[in-house]
C-alpha positions as CSV (number, residue, x, y, z in Angstrom):
1,N,33.2,-3.9,183.7
2,E,36.9,-3.0,183.1
3,A,37.6,-2.1,186.8
4,L,35.9,-5.0,187.7
5,G,38.3,-7.2,185.2
6,V,41.7,-6.1,187.4
7,V,40.2,-6.6,191.0
8,M,39.5,-10.3,189.3
9,A,43.0,-10.1,188.1
10,A,44.4,-9.0,191.0
11,R,43.0,-11.7,193.1
12,K,44.5,-14.6,190.8
13,S,48.0,-14.3,192.7
14,K,49.5,-13.5,196.0
15,R,51.4,-10.7,194.4
16,G,48.2,-9.3,192.7
17,M,46.5,-9.4,196.5
18,D,49.5,-7.9,197.8
19,V,49.0,-4.8,195.6
20,F,45.8,-4.3,195.6
21,H,46.1,-4.1,199.5
22,E,49.2,-2.5,200.0
23,A,49.5,0.5,197.8
24,M,47.5,3.3,198.7
25,G,45.6,5.3,195.8
26,T,43.8,8.7,196.2
27,A,40.8,6.8,197.2
28,D,43.1,6.2,201.0
29,F,43.8,10.2,201.4
30,P,40.3,11.7,200.5
31,L,41.1,15.0,203.0
32,L,44.5,15.4,201.2
33,M,43.6,15.2,197.7
34,G,40.1,16.9,198.2
35,D,39.2,19.8,195.7
36,V,39.5,22.5,198.9
37,L,41.4,25.5,197.7
38,D,42.6,26.6,200.7
39,R,44.9,23.4,202.5
40,Q,47.8,23.2,204.6
41,L,49.4,19.7,206.0
42,L,50.0,19.9,209.8
43,G,53.0,18.4,211.4
44,T,53.7,15.3,213.0
45,Y,53.3,15.0,217.1
46,T,56.9,16.3,218.4
47,E,59.0,12.8,219.2
48,T,59.6,12.1,222.5
49,P,63.5,11.6,223.0
50,S,65.7,8.0,223.0
51,T,65.7,6.6,226.7
52,W,67.1,3.5,226.7
53,S,70.9,4.0,226.0
54,V,71.1,5.5,229.7
55,Y,69.8,2.7,231.1
56,C,71.3,-0.2,228.9
57,R,73.8,-1.4,228.0
58,R,74.6,-0.9,224.0
59,G,76.2,-3.8,222.6
60,T,76.9,-5.5,219.2
61,V,76.8,-9.5,217.4
62,P,78.2,-10.4,214.4
63,D,75.1,-12.3,213.2
64,F,71.2,-14.0,213.5
65,R,72.7,-16.7,215.9
66,S,72.9,-16.7,219.7
67,V,74.8,-14.8,221.4
68,K,76.9,-15.3,225.0
69,R,77.4,-13.3,227.7
70,F,79.8,-14.4,230.6
71,A,80.1,-13.5,234.1
72,V,82.7,-14.8,236.6
73,D,82.8,-14.6,240.7
74,G,84.8,-15.7,242.8
75,A,88.4,-15.4,244.5
76,E,87.5,-11.5,245.4
77,G,86.3,-11.7,249.4
78,V,88.6,-10.9,252.3
79,L,91.7,-13.1,252.5
80,P,91.4,-15.9,255.2
81,S,94.4,-15.8,257.4
82,V,97.0,-18.2,257.0
83,G,99.4,-19.4,260.2
84,E,103.0,-20.3,260.0
85,K,103.3,-23.6,257.4
86,G,99.7,-23.0,256.9
87,V,98.2,-24.4,253.8
88,Y,96.9,-21.8,251.2
89,L,92.9,-22.5,250.9
90,P,91.9,-22.9,246.9
91,Q,88.9,-21.2,246.1
92,V,86.9,-22.5,242.6
93,L,85.5,-19.8,240.5
94,S,81.8,-19.9,239.2
95,E,80.3,-18.7,235.8
96,T,77.3,-17.6,234.8
97,R,75.9,-17.5,231.2
98,Y,73.6,-14.9,229.1
99,T,72.2,-15.4,225.9
100,Y,69.8,-14.0,223.7
101,S,69.7,-12.9,219.8
102,V,69.0,-10.1,217.3
103,S,66.0,-10.5,215.3
104,K,64.8,-8.5,212.1
105,Y,62.2,-5.7,212.4
106,G,60.5,-3.5,209.8
107,R,57.4,-1.9,207.5
108,I,57.2,-0.7,203.9
109,I,55.2,2.7,203.0
110,R,53.9,1.6,199.4
111,W,51.4,4.3,197.4
112,D,50.7,4.6,193.5
113,W,51.2,7.7,190.9
114,E,48.6,8.9,191.2
115,A,48.4,9.8,194.7
116,W,52.1,10.7,194.4
117,V,50.7,13.3,191.6
118,N,48.0,14.8,193.4
119,D,50.3,15.2,196.4
120,D,50.7,18.9,195.7
121,L,51.5,18.7,199.6
122,D,54.5,16.9,199.7
123,A,52.7,14.8,202.3
124,L,54.1,11.2,201.0
125,G,57.1,11.3,199.3
126,S,58.8,13.5,201.9
127,S,57.7,12.8,205.4
128,S,58.1,8.6,204.6
129,P,61.5,8.2,205.2
130,A,61.2,10.2,208.2
131,R,57.9,8.1,209.3
132,L,59.8,5.2,208.8
133,G,63.0,6.4,211.3
134,K,60.8,7.9,214.0
135,A,59.1,4.0,214.1
136,A,62.7,2.5,214.2
137,R,63.4,4.4,217.0
138,R,60.8,3.7,218.7
139,S,61.0,0.1,218.8
140,E,64.3,0.0,220.0
141,D,62.7,2.3,223.3
142,K,59.6,-0.1,223.7
143,F,61.9,-3.0,223.8
144,A,64.0,-1.9,225.6
145,T,61.3,-0.9,228.1
146,Q,60.0,-4.6,227.7
147,L,63.2,-6.0,229.5
148,H,62.8,-4.5,233.2
149,V,58.5,-3.6,233.0
150,D,55.7,-5.6,232.4
151,A,51.5,-5.8,232.6
152,N,51.4,-5.1,236.1
153,G,55.2,-2.9,236.4
154,P,58.5,-3.9,237.6
155,H,58.8,-7.4,235.5
156,A,58.4,-10.3,237.8
157,S,61.2,-12.4,236.4
158,L,64.1,-9.7,237.3
159,Y,62.3,-8.4,240.2
160,T,62.7,-11.1,242.6
161,T,62.9,-12.2,245.8
162,A,66.0,-14.3,245.1
163,N,67.5,-10.8,242.9
164,K,67.2,-9.1,246.6
165,N,66.1,-6.0,244.1
166,K,62.1,-5.0,245.1
167,I,62.4,-1.8,247.3
168,V,61.7,-2.1,250.4
169,T,60.7,0.2,253.5
170,A,63.3,0.8,255.9
171,N,61.8,-1.5,258.6
172,G,62.3,-3.9,256.0
173,A,58.7,-4.8,255.3
174,A,58.7,-7.0,252.2
175,S,57.3,-6.2,248.3
176,A,56.5,-2.6,250.0
177,N,56.6,-0.9,246.6
178,P,56.9,2.6,248.4
179,V,55.5,5.8,246.2
180,L,58.3,8.0,244.4
181,G,59.5,10.4,246.7
182,I,62.1,11.6,249.2
183,A,61.6,8.5,251.3
184,G,60.8,5.9,248.6
185,L,64.1,7.1,247.2
186,Q,66.1,6.5,250.5
187,D,64.5,3.2,250.0
188,A,66.0,2.3,246.4
189,L,69.3,3.5,247.2
190,T,69.6,1.5,250.4
191,V,68.1,-1.8,248.4
192,L,71.3,-0.9,245.9
193,G,73.9,-0.5,248.1
194,L,73.1,-3.5,250.3
195,Q,73.6,-5.5,246.9
196,V,76.8,-8.0,247.6
197,D,78.6,-10.1,245.2
198,A,79.2,-13.6,245.4
199,D,81.9,-13.4,248.0
200,G,79.5,-11.6,250.3
201,E,81.8,-8.2,249.4
202,P,80.0,-4.9,248.7
203,I,79.4,-3.8,245.5
204,S,80.2,0.4,244.4
205,V,77.6,1.9,242.8
206,D,78.7,5.8,241.9
207,G,76.5,7.0,239.1
208,V,72.5,6.0,239.5
209,I,69.4,6.6,236.7
210,L,65.9,7.2,237.8
211,E,63.9,6.2,235.7
212,V,60.0,7.3,236.0
213,G,57.2,7.4,233.9
214,P,55.5,10.5,232.4
215,A,52.7,10.2,235.0
216,L,55.9,10.7,237.7
217,A,57.9,12.8,235.9
218,Q,57.1,16.2,237.4
219,T,57.7,14.6,241.0
220,A,60.9,13.5,240.3
221,K,62.0,16.9,238.8
222,N,60.7,18.2,242.2
223,I,63.1,16.1,243.9
224,I,66.1,16.3,242.0
225,N,66.1,19.7,241.0
226,S,65.7,20.6,244.8
227,S,68.4,22.7,246.0
228,Q,67.6,21.7,249.8
229,I,65.3,18.4,250.7
230,I,63.3,17.3,254.1
231,I,64.1,13.7,255.7
232,G,62.0,12.6,258.1
233,A,59.0,14.6,256.8
234,D,56.2,11.9,258.0
235,S,57.7,12.7,261.6
236,A,58.5,16.0,263.3
237,S,60.7,15.2,266.0
238,Q,63.0,13.5,263.2
239,R,62.8,16.1,260.6
240,I,66.6,17.3,259.2
241,L,66.7,19.5,255.8
242,T,69.3,19.4,254.5
243,T,71.9,19.5,250.9
244,N,69.5,17.8,248.3
245,W,72.8,15.5,248.2
246,M,70.6,13.2,245.3
247,R,71.4,16.2,242.1
248,N,74.8,14.9,242.4
249,N,75.0,11.1,241.2
250,M,71.1,10.6,240.5
251,T,70.3,10.8,236.4
252,L,66.6,11.3,235.5
253,V,64.9,9.3,232.4
254,V,61.5,10.1,231.8
255,N,60.3,6.8,229.8
256,P,57.2,7.0,227.9
257,Y,56.9,3.8,227.4
258,I,56.4,2.4,231.0
259,P,52.4,3.5,231.1
260,I,52.1,1.8,227.7
261,V,53.6,-1.8,228.9
262,A,52.7,-1.6,232.3
263,S,48.4,-1.5,230.4
264,S,47.4,-3.8,233.6
265,A,48.4,-2.0,236.4
266,N,50.3,0.4,238.2
267,G,51.4,1.8,234.6
268,N,51.9,5.3,236.1
269,T,53.6,4.9,239.4
270,T,56.1,2.7,238.9
271,W,59.7,3.5,239.1
272,F,63.6,2.2,238.9
273,V,67.0,3.0,240.4
274,H,69.4,1.6,238.0
275,A,73.2,0.8,238.4
276,S,75.0,3.3,235.5
277,P,75.4,0.6,232.7
278,S,79.0,2.5,232.0
279,E,80.4,1.2,235.6
280,G,80.3,-3.2,236.0
281,R,77.8,-5.3,235.5
282,P,74.9,-3.8,233.5
283,A,71.1,-5.0,234.3
284,M,70.2,-4.5,231.0
285,E,71.8,-5.2,227.1
286,M,70.5,-3.7,223.8
287,G,72.8,-5.7,220.6
288,F,72.6,-4.6,217.0
289,L,73.7,-6.4,214.4
290,R,77.4,-5.5,213.4
291,G,77.7,-3.5,210.3
292,Y,73.7,-2.1,210.7
293,E,73.3,-0.7,213.7
294,A,71.6,2.2,212.7
295,P,67.9,1.7,211.1
296,Q,68.5,1.0,207.1
297,L,66.1,3.1,204.3
298,F,65.4,1.8,201.5
299,Q,63.7,3.2,198.4
300,K,62.1,1.0,195.8
301,I,64.0,1.7,192.2
302,S,61.8,1.8,189.5
303,N,62.0,-1.3,187.0
304,Q,60.5,0.5,184.4
305,Q,62.3,3.4,181.5
306,R,60.9,5.5,179.4
307,I,61.6,5.5,175.6
308,G,64.0,8.2,174.6
309,G,64.3,9.3,178.4
310,S,65.5,7.6,181.6
311,S,64.2,6.8,184.8
312,T,63.3,8.0,188.2
313,P,62.0,5.9,191.1
314,M,58.5,8.6,191.0
315,D,58.3,6.6,187.7
316,G,57.3,3.5,189.9
317,S,57.1,0.1,188.7
318,F,56.0,-1.2,185.2
319,E,53.5,-3.5,186.6
320,D,51.6,-1.2,188.5
321,D,53.6,2.5,188.9
322,T,53.4,2.2,192.4
323,M,56.7,2.9,194.9
324,A,57.6,2.5,198.3
325,Y,60.0,3.3,200.6
326,K,61.2,0.4,203.5
327,V,63.5,0.4,206.7
328,R,64.8,-2.9,207.9
329,H,66.5,-2.4,212.0
330,V,68.4,-5.5,213.5
331,F,68.2,-5.8,217.3
332,G,67.8,-7.9,220.8
333,G,68.6,-7.8,224.3
334,T,68.3,-9.0,227.6
335,T,68.6,-9.0,231.3
336,L,71.7,-9.5,232.8
337,D,72.6,-8.6,236.4
338,G,69.8,-8.1,238.5
339,K,72.0,-6.6,241.7
340,A,72.2,-3.8,239.0
341,T,68.8,-2.4,239.7
342,V,65.7,-1.9,242.2
343,G,62.4,-1.6,241.1
344,S,58.8,-0.5,242.7
345,N,55.4,-0.4,241.5
346,G,54.3,2.5,243.1
347,S,51.2,1.1,244.9
348,G,52.5,1.4,248.5
349,S,51.7,-2.0,249.4
């Protein structure tokens, strides 16, 4: 009856229900806090390295309101001839505006005092900040991936005919989506190299980033790390053995979130080539709130004090002895210049 009374009292208030549902106790960890004498805590999964900063520009914003990024084009083309006493013709500049805002993300891990006392393997308190920090880093990578990847591969709003950033074959077949290989990479670099600015002038691209998912990691490494490559492997009469020139100006990024975001189709075959975000106009930008660029970790301070003594955070709250950690992270982002990236879903069609 006493236990039933506690439950009924919790149900009478929103806060009571939150605590009742969210605070983890000994019953939530029957394996961890069982009575077996020989127990060991296994380590967490090894975290994959962050990838977004390699292909995205990093920016900061002052607050939660929308920020604007502007691009100005024009008057950079080849100069027209001006004859004797001729008139110099003016050219109007054009501008493009990109906007985005940052949002707040976070999570709380809460458990009760009894669970902390029984945690002789130290599986709760010491690991909670690391878990929340890992969640924040993973959130960044997935968000950046969603800027240029959709459920079917390269994002349909970024990789368009208008942007001329779909990888096509050498014979110009539309939306050929070549598989990752020497020929496909040549086509990708050709498409990227043929991009022109608003005046029809060529855009210089020095360093490029090859981005693939885990399924294409070995293929990409074999291509980039080879000392020599064969050009024209599909035609015996045109095969050329040459030094692997791709090794010098191409950086490989293996993004594990590509197949997670492209969950409907082409998750294991999609790949991209991006111009380096440190040069010229990047394809994407990730923005962070100024002064709060890194994830913030918090520990709940106990609001109770022992009579005749001090208090620690592990004393928990006065009402129910619960304790908690929290992470708060603020970020956002947007796509910028579609001319700085090309993509293929790898379907070969």
